[in-house]
C-alpha positions as CSV (number, residue, x, y, z in Angstrom):
1,X,15.3,-13.9,-23.2
2,X,15.9,-15.6,-19.9
3,X,13.3,-14.8,-17.2
4,X,13.9,-15.8,-13.6
5,X,11.1,-15.8,-11.1
6,X,11.5,-15.9,-7.3
7,X,7.7,-15.7,-6.8
8,X,5.6,-18.7,-6.0
9,X,3.3,-19.1,-9.0
10,X,0.5,-21.6,-9.6
11,X,1.0,-24.3,-12.3
12,X,-1.7,-22.6,-14.3
13,X,0.1,-19.3,-14.4
14,X,3.4,-20.9,-15.2
15,X,1.9,-22.9,-18.1
16,X,0.2,-19.7,-19.5
17,X,3.5,-17.8,-19.4
18,X,5.3,-20.6,-21.3
19,X,2.5,-20.9,-23.9
20,X,2.0,-17.1,-24.4
21,X,5.8,-16.4,-24.7
22,X,7.4,-19.3,-26.6
23,X,10.5,-17.3,-27.4
24,X,11.3,-16.7,-23.8
25,X,12.9,-19.2,-21.4
26,X,11.5,-19.3,-17.8
27,X,13.2,-20.5,-14.7
28,X,10.6,-20.7,-11.9
29,X,11.7,-20.7,-8.3
30,X,10.0,-20.3,-4.9
31,X,12.6,-18.0,-3.4
32,X,15.8,-16.1,-4.1
33,X,18.0,-18.8,-2.5
34,X,16.8,-21.3,-5.1
35,X,17.2,-18.8,-7.9
36,X,20.8,-17.7,-7.2
37,X,22.3,-20.2,-9.6
38,X,20.2,-18.8,-12.4
39,X,20.9,-15.1,-11.7
40,X,24.0,-14.8,-14.0
41,X,21.8,-15.8,-16.9
42,X,18.8,-13.6,-16.1
43,X,17.7,-10.9,-18.5
44,X,14.5,-10.3,-16.5
45,X,13.8,-10.9,-12.8
46,X,10.3,-11.4,-11.3
47,X,10.3,-10.9,-7.5
48,X,8.5,-9.5,-4.5
49,X,11.5,-7.1,-4.1
50,X,12.5,-7.5,-0.5
51,X,14.7,-10.5,-1.4
52,X,16.9,-8.5,-3.7
53,X,20.3,-7.5,-2.3
54,X,23.3,-5.6,-3.8
55,X,25.2,-8.9,-4.2
56,X,22.3,-10.3,-6.2
57,X,22.5,-7.3,-8.5
58,X,26.2,-7.9,-9.0
59,X,25.6,-11.6,-9.7
60,X,22.9,-10.8,-12.3
61,X,25.4,-9.4,-14.8
62,X,22.9,-9.6,-17.8
63,X,19.9,-8.2,-15.9
64,X,18.0,-5.5,-17.7
65,X,14.6,-5.4,-16.0
66,X,13.2,-6.2,-12.6
67,X,9.4,-6.8,-12.3
68,X,8.4,-6.3,-8.6
69,X,5.2,-8.1,-7.7
70,X,4.2,-5.5,-5.1
71,X,3.9,-1.7,-5.0
72,X,6.4,-1.0,-2.3
73,X,10.1,-0.4,-3.3
74,X,11.5,0.6,0.1
75,X,13.5,-2.6,0.7
76,X,15.1,-2.7,-2.7
77,X,18.8,-1.6,-3.3
78,X,17.7,1.2,-5.8
79,X,21.1,2.9,-5.8
80,X,22.8,-0.3,-7.0
81,X,20.0,-1.0,-9.5
82,X,20.3,2.5,-11.0
83,X,24.1,2.3,-11.2
84,X,23.6,-0.8,-13.4
85,X,21.0,0.9,-15.6
86,X,18.4,-1.7,-14.8
87,X,14.8,-0.8,-15.4
88,X,12.2,-1.5,-12.7
89,X,8.4,-1.9,-12.9
90,X,6.0,-2.8,-10.1
91,X,2.5,-3.9,-9.5
92,X,1.0,-0.5,-8.6
93,X,-2.7,-0.6,-8.9
94,X,-3.4,-4.2,-8.0
95,X,-4.2,-3.3,-4.4
96,X,-6.9,-0.8,-5.2
97,X,-10.0,-3.0,-4.9
98,X,-9.1,-4.8,-1.7
99,X,-7.5,-1.8,0.0
100,X,-10.5,0.4,-0.7
101,X,-12.8,-2.3,0.7
102,X,-10.6,-2.5,3.8
103,X,-10.8,1.2,4.5
104,X,-14.6,1.3,4.2
105,X,-15.0,-1.9,6.2
106,X,-12.8,-0.6,9.1
107,X,-14.5,2.8,9.2
108,X,-17.9,1.1,9.4
109,X,-16.5,-1.3,12.0
110,X,-15.5,1.6,14.3
111,X,-18.5,3.8,13.6
112,X,-21.0,1.0,14.0
113,X,-19.3,-0.2,17.2
114,X,-18.9,-3.8,15.9
115,X,-16.2,-4.6,18.4
116,X,-18.5,-3.8,21.4
117,X,-21.3,-6.0,19.9
118,X,-18.9,-8.9,19.4
119,X,-17.8,-8.7,23.0
120,X,-21.4,-8.5,24.1
121,X,-22.3,-11.5,22.1
122,X,-19.6,-13.6,23.7
123,X,-20.7,-12.4,27.1
124,X,-24.4,-13.0,26.3
125,X,-25.2,-9.3,26.9
126,X,-28.2,-7.7,25.1
127,X,-27.5,-4.0,25.1
128,X,-29.4,-1.7,22.7
129,X,-27.8,1.4,24.1
130,X,-24.5,1.0,22.4
131,X,-23.9,4.3,20.4
132,X,-23.9,4.0,16.6
133,X,-22.8,6.5,14.0
134,X,-23.1,6.9,10.2
135,X,-20.2,7.2,7.8
136,X,-22.5,8.7,5.2
137,X,-22.3,12.4,4.4
138,X,-18.9,12.7,6.2
139,X,-15.7,14.2,4.7
140,X,-12.8,12.0,3.8
141,X,-9.3,13.3,3.2
142,X,-7.1,10.8,1.3
143,X,-3.4,11.6,1.6
144,X,-1.8,9.9,-1.3
145,X,-4.5,10.2,-4.0
146,X,-3.1,7.7,-6.5
147,X,-4.8,4.6,-7.9
148,X,-5.9,3.2,-4.5
149,X,-7.0,6.7,-3.4
150,X,-9.1,7.2,-6.5
151,X,-10.8,3.8,-6.0
152,X,-11.5,4.6,-2.3
153,X,-12.9,8.0,-3.3
154,X,-15.2,6.3,-5.8
155,X,-16.6,4.0,-3.2
156,X,-16.9,6.8,-0.7
157,X,-19.2,8.6,-3.1
158,X,-21.7,5.8,-2.7
159,X,-21.9,7.0,1.0
160,X,-22.4,10.5,-0.3
161,X,-19.1,11.6,1.3
162,X,-17.2,14.8,0.4
163,X,-13.8,13.6,-0.8
164,X,-10.5,15.5,-0.6
165,X,-7.3,14.4,-2.2
166,X,-3.7,15.3,-1.2
167,X,-0.8,14.6,-3.5
168,X,2.6,16.1,-4.4
169,X,1.2,17.8,-7.5
170,X,-2.3,18.6,-6.3
171,X,-3.6,17.6,-9.7
172,X,-7.3,17.1,-10.2
173,X,-8.3,13.5,-9.8
174,X,-11.4,11.5,-10.6
175,X,-14.0,11.2,-7.8
176,X,-12.4,13.9,-5.6
177,X,-14.3,17.1,-4.8
178,X,-11.1,19.0,-3.9
179,X,-7.4,18.3,-4.6
180,X,-4.6,19.9,-2.6
181,X,-0.8,19.8,-2.7
182,X,1.3,18.6,0.2
183,X,1.9,22.3,1.1
184,X,-1.8,22.6,1.7
185,X,-2.0,19.4,3.8
186,X,-3.1,21.0,7.1
187,X,-6.0,22.8,5.4
188,X,-7.1,19.5,3.9
189,X,-6.8,17.8,7.3
190,X,-8.9,20.4,9.1
191,X,-11.9,19.5,7.0
192,X,-11.8,15.7,7.5
193,X,-13.9,13.4,9.6
194,X,-11.7,10.6,8.2
195,X,-8.0,10.9,7.3
196,X,-6.8,8.0,5.2
197,X,-3.1,7.7,4.6
198,X,-1.9,5.8,1.6
199,X,1.6,7.2,1.4
200,X,4.6,5.1,0.1
201,X,7.8,4.9,2.2
202,X,10.2,7.5,0.8
203,X,12.7,10.0,2.2
204,X,9.9,12.7,1.8
205,X,7.3,10.7,3.7
206,X,9.4,9.5,6.7
207,X,7.5,10.6,9.8
208,X,5.3,12.7,7.6
209,X,2.6,13.2,10.2
210,X,3.9,15.3,13.1
211,X,2.2,16.9,16.1
212,X,1.1,19.9,14.1
213,X,-0.8,17.6,11.6
214,X,-2.8,15.9,14.3
215,X,-3.5,19.3,16.0
216,X,-4.9,20.4,12.6
217,X,-7.4,17.5,12.6
218,X,-10.8,17.5,14.2
219,X,-11.0,16.1,17.7
220,X,-13.6,13.6,16.5
221,X,-11.6,12.5,13.4
222,X,-10.4,9.0,12.7
223,X,-6.9,8.5,11.3
224,X,-6.5,5.4,9.1
225,X,-3.0,4.4,8.0
226,X,-2.8,1.6,5.3
227,X,0.2,3.0,3.4
228,X,3.5,2.7,5.2
229,X,4.1,2.6,9.0
230,X,7.0,5.0,9.0
231,X,4.7,7.8,7.9
232,X,4.0,8.4,11.6
233,X,6.0,7.8,14.7
234,X,4.1,5.7,17.2
235,X,4.9,8.1,20.1
236,X,3.5,11.0,18.1
237,X,0.3,9.1,17.3
238,X,-0.2,7.9,20.9
239,X,0.2,11.5,22.1
240,X,-2.4,12.7,19.7
241,X,-4.8,10.1,20.9
242,X,-4.1,10.6,24.6
243,X,-4.4,14.4,24.3
244,X,-7.7,14.1,22.4
245,X,-6.4,15.7,19.2
246,X,-8.1,12.8,17.3
247,X,-10.8,10.3,18.4
248,X,-9.4,7.0,17.0
249,X,-6.7,5.4,14.9
250,X,-7.1,2.4,12.5
251,X,-3.7,1.0,11.7
252,X,-2.7,-1.7,9.3
253,X,1.0,-0.7,9.0
254,X,3.6,0.0,11.7
255,X,7.2,1.3,12.1
256,X,8.3,-2.2,13.1
257,X,6.6,-5.3,11.7
258,X,5.7,-7.6,13.3
259,X,4.7,-5.1,16.1
260,X,6.5,-6.1,19.3
261,X,4.1,-7.9,21.7
262,X,4.8,-5.3,24.5
263,X,4.1,-2.3,22.3
264,X,1.6,0.1,23.8
265,X,-0.5,0.3,20.6
266,X,-1.8,-3.3,21.2
267,X,-3.9,-2.3,24.2
268,X,-4.6,1.3,23.5
269,X,-8.4,1.9,23.9
270,X,-8.5,4.3,20.9
271,X,-6.7,2.0,18.4
272,X,-8.0,-0.7,16.1
273,X,-5.2,-2.8,14.5
274,X,-4.8,-5.3,11.7
275,X,-1.4,-7.0,10.8
276,X,-0.6,-5.4,7.4
277,X,-3.3,-7.3,5.5
278,X,-5.2,-4.5,3.7
279,X,-3.6,-5.5,0.4
280,X,-4.2,-9.2,0.6
281,X,-6.5,-10.8,-1.9
282,X,-6.8,-14.2,-3.7
283,X,-6.6,-12.1,-6.9
284,X,-3.3,-10.5,-6.0
285,X,-0.9,-12.7,-8.1
286,X,-3.2,-13.0,-11.1
287,X,-3.5,-9.2,-11.3
288,X,0.2,-8.7,-10.9
289,X,1.0,-11.1,-13.6
290,X,-1.4,-9.3,-16.0
291,X,0.7,-6.2,-15.5
292,X,3.9,-8.3,-16.1
293,X,2.5,-9.9,-19.3
294,X,1.5,-6.5,-20.7
295,X,5.0,-5.1,-20.1
296,X,6.6,-8.3,-21.4
297,X,4.8,-8.2,-24.7
298,X,5.9,-4.6,-25.2
299,X,9.4,-5.3,-24.1
300,X,9.9,-8.3,-26.4
301,X,8.4,-6.3,-29.3
302,X,10.4,-3.1,-29.1
303,X,12.4,-3.1,-25.8
304,X,10.0,-0.6,-24.1
305,X,8.1,-0.9,-20.8
306,X,4.6,0.6,-20.9
307,X,3.1,0.2,-17.4
308,X,4.3,1.2,-13.9
309,X,7.9,2.2,-14.7
310,X,9.6,3.3,-11.5
311,X,11.5,6.5,-11.1
312,X,14.5,5.1,-9.2
313,X,15.4,8.5,-7.7
314,X,11.9,8.9,-6.1
315,X,11.4,5.3,-5.4
316,X,7.9,5.1,-6.9
């Protein structure tokens, strides 16, 4: 079994893989360009995903399985991969801790007016009249109630929040008080003080939030997007903010990344932004490799993959 990696791995992780899987041959590279010479021999490819192109799929004539060390699949040539019958797994779930922490920290940041206090500190201003709010006992609607959503709902319960989940199936999920289908989205939005979007990028979620969705939200609601930027068009969001349909937007993802320096979102008074960092963590790669190793053991034993197998038609 020949395994090619285009992901930068620590020496410790490399040595562990070699020791734990002595019957496999590993070719470790730092990027796809370095790995191209090994692609024709690859049975398994470990990659972040965005570096895989249709020509790479054609080159990798023996390829049977791609392990994507991320959750997003939107930059991968899924049609070509499906045509070759190649299986794909991803690292879904490894973001749940850091992204749940990000959401809570940013909501606290806005509600506790931390930005104003920081500016006052730098200006040597002592002002106790800055308004402060509590996130406790509020209602949070999480659109995309998967693994990350469940972890966020669990933490929200520590703040005694009412939690509402929205998913394609509307199936009951742990830590949610109510669960709704996509068809019931507007009803779920009407109840929310905080709307947290954790949607993937698919054909069904492209510009998912339109004017009617923002009109359905409370005028004092906060919209937080840490899923994919193309779930909402910038112009639509700016209009919702300018017309007072919602109070504030917290954005970690955008239609275009990096966000152009002249984009109006940078200086909008009702927007708090971060540069797509909600999923970052020093534990990211070790957690992803745990998923890979679990699947690799199963694959070497009976040819089956047991965790995070991707439906190539849906893209997740």
